[in-house]
C-alpha positions as CSV (number, residue, x, y, z in Angstrom):
1,M,48.2,12.1,-48.4
2,V,44.8,10.9,-48.9
3,F,42.0,12.0,-51.3
4,K,38.5,11.5,-52.1
5,E,36.4,12.8,-55.0
6,I,33.6,14.6,-54.9
7,F,31.3,14.9,-57.7
8,A,28.9,18.0,-57.7
9,G,26.2,18.6,-59.7
10,T,25.4,22.0,-61.5
11,F,28.4,25.3,-61.8
12,T,26.1,26.4,-58.9
13,S,26.5,23.3,-57.0
14,L,30.2,23.4,-57.3
15,F,30.8,26.7,-56.2
16,L,28.7,25.8,-53.3
17,S,30.5,22.5,-52.8
18,V,34.1,24.5,-52.7
19,I,32.8,27.1,-50.5
20,I,31.3,24.3,-47.7
21,I,34.7,22.7,-48.2
22,G,36.8,25.5,-47.8
23,S,35.0,26.9,-44.5
24,F,35.5,23.5,-42.9
25,F,39.0,23.5,-43.5
26,A,39.7,26.8,-42.2
27,Y,37.4,26.0,-39.2
28,T,39.9,23.0,-38.8
29,N,43.0,24.8,-38.9
30,T,42.8,26.3,-35.6
31,V,41.1,23.5,-33.7
32,P,40.9,19.7,-33.8
33,A,39.3,18.1,-37.0
34,N,36.6,16.9,-36.6
35,T,36.4,13.8,-38.5
36,A,32.8,13.0,-38.4
37,I,31.7,15.8,-39.5
38,L,34.0,16.2,-42.4
39,N,32.7,12.3,-43.3
40,S,29.1,13.5,-43.6
41,L,29.9,16.7,-45.6
42,L,31.4,14.4,-47.7
43,F,28.8,12.0,-47.7
44,F,26.0,14.6,-48.7
45,L,28.1,16.1,-51.5
46,N,28.7,12.6,-52.9
47,N,25.0,11.7,-52.7
48,K,23.7,14.7,-54.7
49,Q,21.3,14.4,-57.7
50,V,23.7,15.7,-60.3
51,E,23.2,17.1,-63.7
52,A,27.2,17.0,-65.0
53,A,29.9,15.6,-63.2
54,E,33.1,17.4,-61.8
55,V,35.7,16.4,-59.6
56,I,37.7,17.8,-56.9
57,A,40.5,16.5,-55.1
58,V,40.1,17.2,-51.0
59,P,43.0,16.4,-48.8
60,R,42.4,14.4,-45.6
61,I,43.8,16.5,-43.0
62,P,45.4,14.4,-40.1
63,D,44.2,15.1,-36.4
64,P,46.5,17.2,-34.5
65,L,45.9,15.3,-31.3
66,S,46.2,11.6,-32.8
67,K,49.7,12.1,-30.8
68,G,49.4,14.1,-28.0
69,L,50.3,17.8,-27.3
70,V,53.1,19.0,-25.6
71,S,54.5,22.7,-24.5
72,F,57.7,23.4,-23.1
73,T,57.2,26.4,-21.0
74,F,59.6,28.5,-18.6
75,D,58.9,30.4,-15.6
76,D,60.2,33.7,-14.1
77,G,62.3,34.7,-17.3
78,F,65.4,33.6,-16.1
79,K,68.4,34.4,-17.5
80,S,69.6,30.9,-17.6
81,A,66.3,29.7,-19.6
82,Y,67.4,32.4,-22.3
83,S,71.1,32.0,-22.6
84,F,70.9,28.0,-22.3
85,G,67.1,26.7,-23.3
86,A,66.3,28.8,-26.2
87,P,69.0,28.0,-27.9
88,L,68.1,24.0,-27.8
89,L,64.8,25.1,-28.7
90,D,65.5,27.0,-31.6
91,A,67.6,24.2,-33.0
92,A,65.0,22.1,-32.7
93,G,61.9,24.1,-34.3
94,I,60.3,24.2,-31.0
95,H,58.4,27.7,-29.7
96,A,57.7,27.4,-26.3
97,T,56.0,30.0,-23.5
98,F,57.9,32.3,-21.4
99,Y,56.1,33.3,-18.4
100,I,57.7,36.6,-17.3
101,I,58.0,38.7,-14.1
102,S,57.4,42.1,-16.1
103,A,58.9,44.4,-13.5
104,Y,62.0,42.2,-12.7
105,G,63.7,43.0,-16.4
106,D,66.5,45.2,-14.4
107,N,67.5,42.6,-12.0
108,H,70.3,40.4,-12.3
109,G,69.5,37.0,-13.2
110,Y,66.3,37.9,-15.4
111,V,66.0,38.5,-19.0
112,T,66.1,41.9,-20.1
113,P,62.8,43.9,-21.5
114,E,65.3,43.6,-24.7
115,E,65.7,40.1,-24.2
116,V,61.7,39.1,-24.0
117,Q,61.0,41.2,-27.4
118,E,64.3,39.1,-28.9
119,L,62.2,35.5,-27.8
120,S,59.1,36.7,-29.4
121,R,61.4,37.8,-32.6
122,R,61.8,34.2,-32.6
123,G,58.5,32.7,-32.2
124,H,58.4,32.1,-28.7
125,E,55.2,32.9,-26.6
126,I,55.5,35.3,-24.0
127,G,52.9,35.2,-21.2
128,A,52.6,36.7,-17.9
129,H,53.4,35.8,-14.5
130,T,52.3,39.2,-12.8
131,K,54.8,42.0,-12.1
132,T,56.5,41.0,-8.9
133,H,55.5,37.2,-8.6
134,P,53.2,37.5,-5.0
135,N,50.6,34.3,-4.2
136,L,47.6,36.2,-5.5
137,T,45.5,34.5,-3.2
138,K,47.7,36.1,0.1
139,I,47.3,39.8,-1.2
140,S,44.1,42.4,-1.1
141,S,42.4,42.0,-4.5
142,A,43.6,45.6,-4.9
143,R,46.8,45.1,-5.1
144,A,46.2,41.2,-6.8
145,R,44.4,43.4,-10.0
146,R,47.5,45.6,-10.0
147,E,49.5,42.9,-10.4
148,I,47.7,41.0,-13.4
149,F,46.7,44.0,-15.2
150,G,50.2,45.8,-14.7
151,S,51.8,42.5,-16.2
152,R,49.6,42.8,-19.1
153,D,50.5,46.6,-19.5
154,D,54.2,46.0,-18.6
155,L,54.2,43.7,-21.7
156,A,52.1,45.7,-24.4
157,A,54.7,48.3,-23.7
158,L,57.4,45.6,-25.5
159,G,55.0,45.4,-28.2
160,I,53.7,42.2,-26.8
161,K,50.2,41.1,-26.8
162,V,49.8,38.3,-23.8
163,K,46.8,35.6,-23.9
164,S,48.8,33.2,-21.2
165,F,49.0,33.8,-17.2
166,A,50.9,31.4,-15.0
167,Y,49.6,31.6,-11.2
168,P,52.8,32.5,-9.0
169,Y,53.1,29.4,-6.8
170,G,50.1,28.0,-7.9
171,G,48.1,30.4,-6.4
172,Y,44.6,31.0,-7.8
173,N,40.7,31.3,-6.5
174,P,37.4,32.3,-7.9
175,S,38.2,36.0,-7.6
176,V,41.8,35.9,-9.2
177,Q,39.9,33.8,-12.4
178,T,37.8,36.6,-12.6
179,V,40.4,39.3,-12.6
180,L,42.1,37.1,-15.1
181,R,38.5,37.3,-17.4
182,D,38.2,41.0,-17.4
183,T,41.8,41.6,-18.0
184,G,41.9,39.9,-21.2
185,Y,43.6,36.4,-20.5
186,F,42.5,33.0,-22.4
187,S,44.3,30.7,-20.1
188,A,45.9,30.3,-16.9
189,R,48.4,27.8,-15.5
190,T,48.6,25.8,-12.0
191,I,51.1,23.8,-10.9
192,V,48.9,21.2,-10.6
193,E,50.4,18.0,-11.4
194,A,47.9,16.9,-14.4
195,T,47.9,16.6,-18.0
196,V,45.2,18.8,-19.8
197,S,41.9,17.4,-21.3
198,T,39.4,18.4,-23.3
199,S,37.4,19.1,-20.3
200,T,39.7,20.8,-18.3
201,N,39.1,24.5,-17.4
202,P,41.2,27.1,-19.5
203,F,41.9,29.0,-16.1
204,E,43.5,25.7,-14.5
205,L,45.8,24.2,-17.0
206,G,48.0,21.2,-15.5
207,G,51.4,20.5,-15.9
208,L,54.7,19.0,-14.6
209,S,57.5,21.0,-13.1
210,V,60.7,19.7,-14.1
211,Y,63.3,20.1,-11.3
212,A,66.6,18.9,-10.4
213,R,65.4,16.0,-8.5
214,T,62.8,15.0,-11.1
215,S,64.1,12.1,-12.9
216,L,63.9,11.6,-16.7
217,E,61.7,8.6,-16.4
218,K,58.9,10.6,-14.3
219,V,59.1,13.5,-17.5
220,K,58.4,10.2,-19.9
221,K,55.8,8.8,-18.1
222,F,53.9,12.0,-18.2
223,L,54.7,12.4,-21.9
224,D,53.7,9.1,-22.8
225,E,50.0,9.4,-21.0
226,A,49.5,12.6,-22.9
227,H,50.2,10.4,-26.1
228,D,48.1,7.6,-24.9
229,K,45.2,9.4,-24.0
230,K,45.6,12.3,-26.7
231,Q,45.9,15.0,-24.2
232,W,48.6,17.9,-23.5
233,A,51.2,17.9,-21.7
234,I,52.5,21.0,-20.2
235,L,56.1,20.7,-19.3
236,V,57.2,23.7,-16.6
237,F,61.0,25.0,-16.3
238,H,62.5,27.5,-14.5
239,R,66.3,27.4,-14.5
240,I,69.1,26.0,-17.0
241,D,72.8,25.1,-15.9
242,E,72.7,26.8,-12.9
243,K,74.6,24.0,-10.9
244,G,73.4,23.2,-7.0
245,N,70.1,24.4,-7.9
246,P,66.7,23.1,-6.9
247,I,64.8,24.5,-10.2
248,S,67.4,24.4,-12.4
249,I,68.1,21.8,-14.6
250,P,71.2,20.7,-17.3
251,H,70.7,21.5,-20.4
252,E,71.5,17.8,-21.8
253,T,68.0,16.9,-19.9
254,L,66.5,19.4,-21.7
255,Q,67.6,17.9,-25.1
256,S,66.9,14.6,-23.7
257,I,62.9,15.3,-23.2
258,I,63.5,16.9,-26.9
259,E,64.3,14.0,-28.9
260,Y,62.2,12.0,-26.8
261,V,59.2,14.4,-28.0
262,E,60.4,14.4,-31.7
263,A,60.5,10.3,-31.1
264,K,56.8,9.9,-30.5
265,G,55.7,12.5,-32.9
266,M,54.0,14.6,-30.3
267,R,52.8,18.3,-31.6
268,V,54.8,20.8,-30.1
269,V,52.7,23.9,-29.8
270,T,52.9,27.3,-27.6
271,V,50.1,27.6,-24.8
272,S,47.9,29.8,-26.9
273,E,48.0,27.2,-29.4
274,G,47.3,24.3,-27.1
275,K,44.4,26.0,-25.8
276,E,43.1,26.5,-29.2
277,F,43.7,22.8,-30.3
278,M,42.7,21.2,-27.4
279,L,40.0,23.8,-25.6
280,G,38.9,26.1,-28.2
281,K,38.7,29.7,-28.7
């Protein structure tokens, strides 16, 4: 850790310096550290007229975007993602975002309400994916509102406050986005293949869908782009170890992706965390 000496003046000046610096680091705990602002603050404090010298050691916080961000997301709430995907993430200390179809909890092949709660207790983020997974642009506005508000309320009944949403089939329009904002969501993910930059609309987050046909090299290339551009790569998975299913991948592929992310030193975040780091609160 790198330290810089700050020479403050009187007790009042010293107290003010600590308050300013403390506020700065409280701020950078939730959004990217702004090196230029910190350096300007240090210059100001170092060049104050002093009556007595005191030394404050201030750690320079590394930029969380220096090697890019990555999120592991799982759509629909399939049981196989819970059974064969989540344990690999847990072992690596990775918290993912699971977008849940809230009315499917009693359906075979999907996570139960108790399993959703268990994922949340293990540190994974729970996001909403509507109640019954319709394309929101192909149903009435009244039904779209019921799907969006209803999924939030279903998850709230489990003690989970959701911030993140994923569009079923990637379908959205301005009317749908307005409802999402009214409902209290902070972001929404599409299926557009793109990394997220600081100029991205938080209700139009892109990503890379990883299917059985998706090569590991394509995933690595997507991650490399986010790493090199200091952007955010959102990976989209569905099922794990369901052989023959076109939207399923082997757990070995997921493990290879986890190891590649670790080797590159990319910061793994949930979607709500990534939204704050990349786009602010």
